[in-house]
MIMAR-481858 format. One record per residue (C-alpha): residue number from 1; residue in three letters; x, y, z. Coordinates in steps of 0.05 Angstrom, whole numbers. Layout:
atom num = NUM; residuo = ALA; px = X; py = Y; pz = Z
...
REM end
This chain:
atom num = 1; residuo = MET; px = -705; py = -2942; pz = 5533
atom num = 2; residuo = THR; px = -763; py = -2978; pz = 5501
atom num = 3; residuo = SER; px = -802; py = -2952; pz = 5442
atom num = 4; residuo = LYS; px = -864; py = -2941; pz = 5485
atom num = 5; residuo = ILE; px = -826; py = -2896; pz = 5533
atom num = 6; residuo = THR; px = -796; py = -2857; pz = 5475
atom num = 7; residuo = ASN; px = -864; py = -2848; pz = 5444
atom num = 8; residuo = ARG; px = -893; py = -2823; pz = 5510
atom num = 9; residuo = ILE; px = -836; py = -2773; pz = 5519
atom num = 10; residuo = ALA; px = -844; py = -2747; pz = 5448
atom num = 11; residuo = LEU; px = -920; py = -2741; pz = 5457
atom num = 12; residuo = SER; px = -910; py = -2705; pz = 5523
atom num = 13; residuo = VAL; px = -862; py = -2655; pz = 5492
atom num = 14; residuo = ILE; px = -910; py = -2642; pz = 5434
atom num = 15; residuo = VAL; px = -969; py = -2632; pz = 5481
atom num = 16; residuo = LEU; px = -928; py = -2586; pz = 5526
atom num = 17; residuo = CYS; px = -907; py = -2543; pz = 5466
atom num = 18; residuo = ALA; px = -980; py = -2539; pz = 5443
atom num = 19; residuo = LEU; px = -1003; py = -2519; pz = 5513
atom num = 20; residuo = VAL; px = -949; py = -2465; pz = 5519
atom num = 21; residuo = MET; px = -967; py = -2437; pz = 5451
atom num = 22; residuo = THR; px = -1042; py = -2437; pz = 5467
atom num = 23; residuo = ALA; px = -1032; py = -2406; pz = 5535
atom num = 24; residuo = THR; px = -988; py = -2351; pz = 5507
atom num = 25; residuo = LEU; px = -1039; py = -2334; pz = 5453
atom num = 26; residuo = ALA; px = -1096; py = -2336; pz = 5503
atom num = 27; residuo = ALA; px = -1059; py = -2292; pz = 5552
atom num = 28; residuo = LEU; px = -1042; py = -2241; pz = 5498
atom num = 29; residuo = LEU; px = -1113; py = -2238; pz = 5471
atom num = 30; residuo = GLY; px = -1143; py = -2238; pz = 5540
atom num = 31; residuo = TYR; px = -1099; py = -2179; pz = 5562
atom num = 32; residuo = ILE; px = -1117; py = -2138; pz = 5500
atom num = 33; residuo = LEU; px = -1191; py = -2153; pz = 5503
atom num = 34; residuo = TYR; px = -1196; py = -2144; pz = 5579
atom num = 35; residuo = HIS; px = -1167; py = -2074; pz = 5575
atom num = 36; residuo = GLY; px = -1200; py = -2055; pz = 5509
atom num = 37; residuo = LEU; px = -1271; py = -2081; pz = 5508
atom num = 38; residuo = SER; px = -1295; py = -2031; pz = 5559
atom num = 39; residuo = ALA; px = -1273; py = -1974; pz = 5513
atom num = 40; residuo = ILE; px = -1312; py = -2000; pz = 5453
atom num = 41; residuo = SER; px = -1380; py = -1968; pz = 5441
atom num = 42; residuo = LEU; px = -1422; py = -1944; pz = 5384
atom num = 43; residuo = SER; px = -1397; py = -1874; pz = 5396
atom num = 44; residuo = PHE; px = -1325; py = -1897; pz = 5395
atom num = 45; residuo = LEU; px = -1335; py = -1932; pz = 5328
atom num = 46; residuo = THR; px = -1373; py = -1876; pz = 5294
atom num = 47; residuo = LYS; px = -1340; py = -1812; pz = 5318
atom num = 48; residuo = ASP; px = -1281; py = -1775; pz = 5287
atom num = 49; residuo = SER; px = -1215; py = -1779; pz = 5322
atom num = 50; residuo = SER; px = -1191; py = -1720; pz = 5363
atom num = 51; residuo = SER; px = -1121; py = -1692; pz = 5368
atom num = 52; residuo = PHE; px = -1130; py = -1653; pz = 5433
atom num = 53; residuo = GLN; px = -1197; py = -1667; pz = 5467
atom num = 54; residuo = ALA; px = -1219; py = -1731; pz = 5502
atom num = 55; residuo = GLY; px = -1274; py = -1774; pz = 5473
atom num = 56; residuo = GLY; px = -1249; py = -1784; pz = 5402
atom num = 57; residuo = GLY; px = -1267; py = -1843; pz = 5360
atom num = 58; residuo = ILE; px = -1238; py = -1886; pz = 5304
atom num = 59; residuo = LYS; px = -1290; py = -1879; pz = 5249
atom num = 60; residuo = ASN; px = -1244; py = -1853; pz = 5195
atom num = 61; residuo = GLN; px = -1186; py = -1899; pz = 5214
atom num = 62; residuo = LEU; px = -1231; py = -1960; pz = 5213
atom num = 63; residuo = TRP; px = -1258; py = -1941; pz = 5145
atom num = 64; residuo = ASN; px = -1188; py = -1928; pz = 5118
atom num = 65; residuo = SER; px = -1165; py = -1997; pz = 5142
atom num = 66; residuo = PHE; px = -1221; py = -2033; pz = 5104
atom num = 67; residuo = TYR; px = -1213; py = -1988; pz = 5043
atom num = 68; residuo = ILE; px = -1138; py = -2001; pz = 5037
atom num = 69; residuo = LEU; px = -1150; py = -2075; pz = 5049
atom num = 70; residuo = PHE; px = -1201; py = -2076; pz = 4992
atom num = 71; residuo = ALA; px = -1155; py = -2039; pz = 4945
atom num = 72; residuo = THR; px = -1096; py = -2084; pz = 4963
atom num = 73; residuo = MET; px = -1135; py = -2148; pz = 4951
atom num = 74; residuo = LEU; px = -1161; py = -2119; pz = 4886
atom num = 75; residuo = PHE; px = -1089; py = -2116; pz = 4861
atom num = 76; residuo = THR; px = -1062; py = -2177; pz = 4896
atom num = 77; residuo = VAL; px = -1113; py = -2232; pz = 4885
atom num = 78; residuo = PRO; px = -1113; py = -2233; pz = 4808
atom num = 79; residuo = LEU; px = -1037; py = -2227; pz = 4803
atom num = 80; residuo = GLY; px = -1026; py = -2279; pz = 4858
atom num = 81; residuo = LEU; px = -1075; py = -2328; pz = 4828
atom num = 82; residuo = CYS; px = -1043; py = -2322; pz = 4759
atom num = 83; residuo = GLY; px = -973; py = -2329; pz = 4788
atom num = 84; residuo = GLY; px = -992; py = -2390; pz = 4829
atom num = 85; residuo = ILE; px = -1027; py = -2423; pz = 4770
atom num = 86; residuo = TYR; px = -966; py = -2412; pz = 4726
atom num = 87; residuo = LEU; px = -917; py = -2440; pz = 4777
atom num = 88; residuo = SER; px = -960; py = -2500; pz = 4792
atom num = 89; residuo = GLU; px = -988; py = -2519; pz = 4724
atom num = 90; residuo = TYR; px = -945; py = -2489; pz = 4668
atom num = 91; residuo = ALA; px = -875; py = -2475; pz = 4694
atom num = 92; residuo = LYS; px = -822; py = -2527; pz = 4675
atom num = 93; residuo = PRO; px = -771; py = -2550; pz = 4728
atom num = 94; residuo = ASN; px = -714; py = -2508; pz = 4701
atom num = 95; residuo = LYS; px = -668; py = -2451; pz = 4723
atom num = 96; residuo = LEU; px = -720; py = -2397; pz = 4706
atom num = 97; residuo = THR; px = -773; py = -2430; pz = 4749
atom num = 98; residuo = HIS; px = -723; py = -2438; pz = 4806
atom num = 99; residuo = PHE; px = -704; py = -2364; pz = 4799
atom num = 100; residuo = ILE; px = -778; py = -2343; pz = 4801
atom num = 101; residuo = ARG; px = -791; py = -2384; pz = 4863
atom num = 102; residuo = SER; px = -729; py = -2355; pz = 4896
atom num = 103; residuo = CYS; px = -754; py = -2285; pz = 4881
atom num = 104; residuo = VAL; px = -822; py = -2302; pz = 4911
atom num = 105; residuo = GLU; px = -788; py = -2328; pz = 4974
atom num = 106; residuo = VAL; px = -744; py = -2267; pz = 4980
atom num = 107; residuo = LEU; px = -804; py = -2220; pz = 4973
atom num = 108; residuo = ALA; px = -842; py = -2261; pz = 5025
atom num = 109; residuo = SER; px = -785; py = -2253; pz = 5075
atom num = 110; residuo = LEU; px = -775; py = -2178; pz = 5066
atom num = 111; residuo = PRO; px = -789; py = -2137; pz = 5129
atom num = 112; residuo = SER; px = -851; py = -2094; pz = 5120
atom num = 113; residuo = ILE; px = -813; py = -2031; pz = 5136
atom num = 114; residuo = VAL; px = -767; py = -2045; pz = 5076
atom num = 115; residuo = VAL; px = -829; py = -2052; pz = 5033
atom num = 116; residuo = GLY; px = -853; py = -1985; pz = 5061
atom num = 117; residuo = MET; px = -788; py = -1951; pz = 5043
atom num = 118; residuo = PHE; px = -793; py = -1980; pz = 4972
atom num = 119; residuo = GLY; px = -864; py = -1954; pz = 4968
atom num = 120; residuo = LEU; px = -841; py = -1885; pz = 4992
atom num = 121; residuo = LEU; px = -787; py = -1883; pz = 4938
atom num = 122; residuo = ILE; px = -829; py = -1909; pz = 4880
atom num = 123; residuo = PHE; px = -902; py = -1894; pz = 4892
atom num = 124; residuo = VAL; px = -899; py = -1833; pz = 4936
atom num = 125; residuo = ASN; px = -839; py = -1796; pz = 4906
atom num = 126; residuo = TYR; px = -826; py = -1823; pz = 4836
atom num = 127; residuo = PHE; px = -898; py = -1828; pz = 4812
atom num = 128; residuo = GLY; px = -918; py = -1768; pz = 4854
atom num = 129; residuo = TRP; px = -979; py = -1800; pz = 4887
atom num = 130; residuo = GLN; px = -958; py = -1772; pz = 4955
atom num = 131; residuo = TYR; px = -982; py = -1804; pz = 5019
atom num = 132; residuo = SER; px = -1046; py = -1836; pz = 4995
atom num = 133; residuo = ILE; px = -1090; py = -1898; pz = 4996
atom num = 134; residuo = LEU; px = -1064; py = -1917; pz = 4927
atom num = 135; residuo = SER; px = -992; py = -1914; pz = 4949
atom num = 136; residuo = GLY; px = -1007; py = -1954; pz = 5012
atom num = 137; residuo = ALA; px = -1047; py = -2007; pz = 4974
atom num = 138; residuo = LEU; px = -992; py = -2017; pz = 4922
atom num = 139; residuo = ALA; px = -939; py = -2023; pz = 4976
atom num = 140; residuo = LEU; px = -982; py = -2076; pz = 5011
atom num = 141; residuo = THR; px = -991; py = -2110; pz = 4944
atom num = 142; residuo = VAL; px = -915; py = -2120; pz = 4941
atom num = 143; residuo = PHE; px = -918; py = -2144; pz = 5013
atom num = 144; residuo = ASN; px = -976; py = -2193; pz = 5004
atom num = 145; residuo = LEU; px = -966; py = -2218; pz = 4932
atom num = 146; residuo = PRO; px = -915; py = -2273; pz = 4949
atom num = 147; residuo = VAL; px = -963; py = -2301; pz = 5002
atom num = 148; residuo = ILE; px = -1020; py = -2307; pz = 4952
atom num = 149; residuo = VAL; px = -974; py = -2339; pz = 4900
atom num = 150; residuo = ARG; px = -949; py = -2391; pz = 4949
atom num = 151; residuo = VAL; px = -1019; py = -2405; pz = 4977
atom num = 152; residuo = THR; px = -1046; py = -2415; pz = 4906
atom num = 153; residuo = GLU; px = -988; py = -2459; pz = 4884
atom num = 154; residuo = ASP; px = -993; py = -2503; pz = 4946
atom num = 155; residuo = ALA; px = -1068; py = -2510; pz = 4940
atom num = 156; residuo = LEU; px = -1064; py = -2530; pz = 4866
atom num = 157; residuo = GLN; px = -1008; py = -2580; pz = 4879
atom num = 158; residuo = SER; px = -1050; py = -2614; pz = 4932
atom num = 159; residuo = VAL; px = -1102; py = -2632; pz = 4879
atom num = 160; residuo = PRO; px = -1092; py = -2706; pz = 4858
atom num = 161; residuo = ARG; px = -1056; py = -2713; pz = 4791
atom num = 162; residuo = GLU; px = -1109; py = -2763; pz = 4769
atom num = 163; residuo = LEU; px = -1160; py = -2707; pz = 4762
atom num = 164; residuo = ARG; px = -1115; py = -2671; pz = 4712
atom num = 165; residuo = GLU; px = -1101; py = -2735; pz = 4674
atom num = 166; residuo = GLY; px = -1175; py = -2751; pz = 4671
atom num = 167; residuo = GLY; px = -1192; py = -2684; pz = 4641
atom num = 168; residuo = LEU; px = -1136; py = -2689; pz = 4590
atom num = 169; residuo = ALA; px = -1156; py = -2760; pz = 4573
atom num = 170; residuo = LEU; px = -1225; py = -2734; pz = 4552
atom num = 171; residuo = GLY; px = -1192; py = -2688; pz = 4502
atom num = 172; residuo = VAL; px = -1201; py = -2625; pz = 4543
atom num = 173; residuo = THR; px = -1147; py = -2571; pz = 4536
atom num = 174; residuo = GLN; px = -1100; py = -2559; pz = 4594
atom num = 175; residuo = TRP; px = -1129; py = -2490; pz = 4608
atom num = 176; residuo = HIS; px = -1200; py = -2517; pz = 4609
atom num = 177; residuo = THR; px = -1178; py = -2573; pz = 4655
atom num = 178; residuo = ILE; px = -1146; py = -2523; pz = 4702
atom num = 179; residuo = LYS; px = -1206; py = -2476; pz = 4699
atom num = 180; residuo = THR; px = -1261; py = -2527; pz = 4708
atom num = 181; residuo = ILE; px = -1228; py = -2583; pz = 4749
atom num = 182; residuo = VAL; px = -1164; py = -2563; pz = 4784
atom num = 183; residuo = VAL; px = -1181; py = -2493; pz = 4808
atom num = 184; residuo = PRO; px = -1250; py = -2512; pz = 4836
atom num = 185; residuo = ALA; px = -1219; py = -2571; pz = 4873
atom num = 186; residuo = ALA; px = -1166; py = -2525; pz = 4903
atom num = 187; residuo = PHE; px = -1213; py = -2467; pz = 4914
atom num = 188; residuo = PRO; px = -1227; py = -2479; pz = 4989
atom num = 189; residuo = GLY; px = -1152; py = -2476; pz = 5004
atom num = 190; residuo = ILE; px = -1141; py = -2416; pz = 4960
atom num = 191; residuo = LEU; px = -1199; py = -2377; pz = 4990
atom num = 192; residuo = THR; px = -1177; py = -2394; pz = 5061
atom num = 193; residuo = GLY; px = -1107; py = -2369; pz = 5046
atom num = 194; residuo = ILE; px = -1133; py = -2305; pz = 5015
atom num = 195; residuo = ILE; px = -1177; py = -2289; pz = 5075
atom num = 196; residuo = LEU; px = -1121; py = -2304; pz = 5124
atom num = 197; residuo = SER; px = -1073; py = -2260; pz = 5084
atom num = 198; residuo = ALA; px = -1127; py = -2205; pz = 5086
atom num = 199; residuo = GLY; px = -1123; py = -2208; pz = 5162
atom num = 200; residuo = ARG; px = -1048; py = -2200; pz = 5158
atom num = 201; residuo = VAL; px = -1055; py = -2139; pz = 5113
atom num = 202; residuo = PHE; px = -1109; py = -2109; pz = 5157
atom num = 203; residuo = GLY; px = -1062; py = -2107; pz = 5217
atom num = 204; residuo = GLU; px = -1001; py = -2081; pz = 5179
atom num = 205; residuo = SER; px = -972; py = -2014; pz = 5200
atom num = 206; residuo = ALA; px = -898; py = -2007; pz = 5184
atom num = 207; residuo = ALA; px = -907; py = -2005; pz = 5108
atom num = 208; residuo = LEU; px = -964; py = -1955; pz = 5114
atom num = 209; residuo = LEU; px = -925; py = -1906; pz = 5156
atom num = 210; residuo = PHE; px = -885; py = -1887; pz = 5094
atom num = 211; residuo = THR; px = -939; py = -1893; pz = 5041
atom num = 212; residuo = ALA; px = -1009; py = -1879; pz = 5067
atom num = 213; residuo = GLY; px = -990; py = -1825; pz = 5117
atom num = 214; residuo = LEU; px = -1001; py = -1809; pz = 5191
atom num = 215; residuo = SER; px = -1063; py = -1767; pz = 5184
atom num = 216; residuo = THR; px = -1132; py = -1769; pz = 5152
atom num = 217; residuo = PRO; px = -1181; py = -1713; pz = 5136
atom num = 218; residuo = ASN; px = -1249; py = -1712; pz = 5170
atom num = 219; residuo = LEU; px = -1288; py = -1752; pz = 5120
atom num = 220; residuo = ASP; px = -1357; py = -1732; pz = 5096
atom num = 221; residuo = PHE; px = -1395; py = -1798; pz = 5085
atom num = 222; residuo = SER; px = -1449; py = -1761; pz = 5047
atom num = 223; residuo = ASN; px = -1397; py = -1740; pz = 4994
atom num = 224; residuo = TRP; px = -1385; py = -1797; pz = 4946
atom num = 225; residuo = ASN; px = -1346; py = -1757; pz = 4895
atom num = 226; residuo = PRO; px = -1280; py = -1797; pz = 4889
atom num = 227; residuo = MET; px = -1242; py = -1734; pz = 4870
atom num = 228; residuo = SER; px = -1261; py = -1695; pz = 4933
atom num = 229; residuo = MET; px = -1209; py = -1694; pz = 4988
atom num = 230; residuo = THR; px = -1263; py = -1705; pz = 5041
atom num = 231; residuo = SER; px = -1295; py = -1763; pz = 5004
atom num = 232; residuo = PRO; px = -1284; py = -1831; pz = 5035
atom num = 233; residuo = LEU; px = -1274; py = -1860; pz = 4965
atom num = 234; residuo = ASN; px = -1217; py = -1814; pz = 4944
atom num = 235; residuo = PRO; px = -1156; py = -1859; pz = 4932
atom num = 236; residuo = PHE; px = -1107; py = -1801; pz = 4929
atom num = 237; residuo = ARG; px = -1118; py = -1774; pz = 5000
atom num = 238; residuo = SER; px = -1076; py = -1791; pz = 5060
atom num = 239; residuo = ALA; px = -1105; py = -1846; pz = 5103
atom num = 240; residuo = GLU; px = -1085; py = -1864; pz = 5173
atom num = 241; residuo = THR; px = -1106; py = -1936; pz = 5186
atom num = 242; residuo = LEU; px = -1126; py = -1966; pz = 5252
atom num = 243; residuo = SER; px = -1059; py = -1999; pz = 5264
atom num = 244; residuo = VAL; px = -1021; py = -1935; pz = 5248
atom num = 245; residuo = HIS; px = -1069; py = -1897; pz = 5293
atom num = 246; residuo = ILE; px = -1051; py = -1942; pz = 5351
atom num = 247; residuo = TRP; px = -977; py = -1928; pz = 5339
atom num = 248; residuo = GLN; px = -990; py = -1854; pz = 5331
atom num = 249; residuo = VAL; px = -1031; py = -1849; pz = 5395
atom num = 250; residuo = ASN; px = -980; py = -1886; pz = 5437
atom num = 251; residuo = THR; px = -920; py = -1847; pz = 5411
atom num = 252; residuo = ALA; px = -945; py = -1776; pz = 5398
atom num = 253; residuo = GLY; px = -1015; py = -1771; pz = 5427
atom num = 254; residuo = ILE; px = -1031; py = -1714; pz = 5475
atom num = 255; residuo = THR; px = -1105; py = -1727; pz = 5489
atom num = 256; residuo = PRO; px = -1124; py = -1740; pz = 5561
atom num = 257; residuo = ASP; px = -1152; py = -1809; pz = 5546
atom num = 258; residuo = ILE; px = -1093; py = -1836; pz = 5505
atom num = 259; residuo = GLN; px = -1093; py = -1903; pz = 5540
atom num = 260; residuo = THR; px = -1167; py = -1914; pz = 5531
atom num = 261; residuo = ILE; px = -1164; py = -1898; pz = 5457
atom num = 262; residuo = ALA; px = -1103; py = -1943; pz = 5448
atom num = 263; residuo = ASN; px = -1135; py = -2001; pz = 5486
atom num = 264; residuo = GLY; px = -1201; py = -1994; pz = 5449
atom num = 265; residuo = SER; px = -1167; py = -1989; pz = 5381
atom num = 266; residuo = SER; px = -1124; py = -2050; pz = 5396
atom num = 267; residuo = ALA; px = -1185; py = -2090; pz = 5417
atom num = 268; residuo = VAL; px = -1222; py = -2072; pz = 5353
atom num = 269; residuo = LEU; px = -1161; py = -2091; pz = 5311
atom num = 270; residuo = VAL; px = -1154; py = -2158; pz = 5345
atom num = 271; residuo = LEU; px = -1229; py = -2173; pz = 5338
atom num = 272; residuo = CYS; px = -1226; py = -2157; pz = 5264
atom num = 273; residuo = VAL; px = -1166; py = -2203; pz = 5253
atom num = 274; residuo = LEU; px = -1199; py = -2258; pz = 5293
atom num = 275; residuo = GLY; px = -1261; py = -2247; pz = 5250
atom num = 276; residuo = PHE; px = -1220; py = -2256; pz = 5187
atom num = 277; residuo = ASN; px = -1192; py = -2322; pz = 5213
atom num = 278; residuo = LEU; px = -1260; py = -2348; pz = 5236
atom num = 279; residuo = PHE; px = -1292; py = -2328; pz = 5171
atom num = 280; residuo = ALA; px = -1237; py = -2363; pz = 5132
atom num = 281; residuo = ARG; px = -1250; py = -2428; pz = 5169
atom num = 282; residuo = ILE; px = -1325; py = -2425; pz = 5162
atom num = 283; residuo = VAL; px = -1324; py = -2407; pz = 5088
atom num = 284; residuo = GLY; px = -1270; py = -2459; pz = 5073
atom num = 285; residuo = LYS; px = -1310; py = -2515; pz = 5107
atom num = 286; residuo = PHE; px = -1375; py = -2493; pz = 5074
atom num = 287; residuo = ILE; px = -1345; py = -2492; pz = 5004
atom num = 288; residuo = ASP; px = -1310; py = -2558; pz = 5016
atom num = 289; residuo = ARG; px = -1376; py = -2590; pz = 5036
atom num = 290; residuo = LYS; px = -1410; py = -2562; pz = 4974
atom num = 291; residuo = LEU; px = -1356; py = -2587; pz = 4927
atom num = 292; residuo = THR; px = -1348; py = -2656; pz = 4958
atom num = 293; residuo = GLY; px = -1421; py = -2668; pz = 4972
atom num = 294; residuo = LYS; px = -1411; py = -2680; pz = 5046
atom num = 295; residuo = ALA; px = -1470; py = -2668; pz = 5091
REM end
C-alpha cells in the first residue's frame, strides 16, 4: 500500500468521523428546536409557571438560571484565574505541583450529582443555608473551578516564552510581566474558556437538584429588597432553574400541556447555550484582533 493511498484512507476516515459528529449534533438540535420553537412566545417567557393549569411560563426559572450563573462565575472566575496563574507562572515542577494538578483533574472528572451531594451535605445542611441560590452557586463553583483553572493555565502556557523573557530583561518584576504582558496576550483564550464554561454551568441540573431546590416562589420584580423571600435578588431562597424545571415537568408534572412546556423550555435552554458559544467566538476574535492589530 503506497503512502498516497494510506493518506487518502486516513483523510476519508477523518472526514467521515467529522460528518457523523456534525450530523448527530444537527439532528439533535434540529429535533429540539423543531418541537420547541413553536412553544416559545413573549407570554411563555414572561409568565409565572403553573403547577396545575395550562399556559404556564418560565419567567422565574429563566431568571433563576441567569442569577445562579452570575453568582457562580462571581466565585469561580477570580479563584480559577489565580489558580491558573499560579500553576502556569509560579509553581515549580515538584511533587506538590503534581499533587495540585492531580486534585484539579479529579475535581474536573467528578460527576455533577456527586458535587450536588457534597453541596447538600456542606452548604445546605452543615452551614444551614437550606435549598438556596447561594448553596447552588457554591456547589457549581466546585463543579466549574477546575475547568477555569485548566483553561487559564493552558492559555498562559500558549504565550511565547520570549515575551516573558523580554519583560524580565527590561528589569520588570515577574508579577508586572504577568499582569501587563502575559495575561493580556492570553486573554482571548481565557475569556473564550470562561464563556464556554458559563454555558456548561447554565445547562447544569444534577448538582442543583440537591442544592438550589425544586421550587421557586412567585417573584415580585418590583421588590428589590434582597432579604425578601419574593425578591428576585434574595440569595437565600430556593430557586428552580430552567434545566431543573425541564426535569421536574417531565417526571412529576400534571399540567395538561406538559409536553409543550418541556419542549419550549428545552428550546430556550439550547438557544441560550448556543448563544454562549457564539458569543465566546465573536468576543474572542474581536479581542484577538484588537490585541494583535489585525484588520
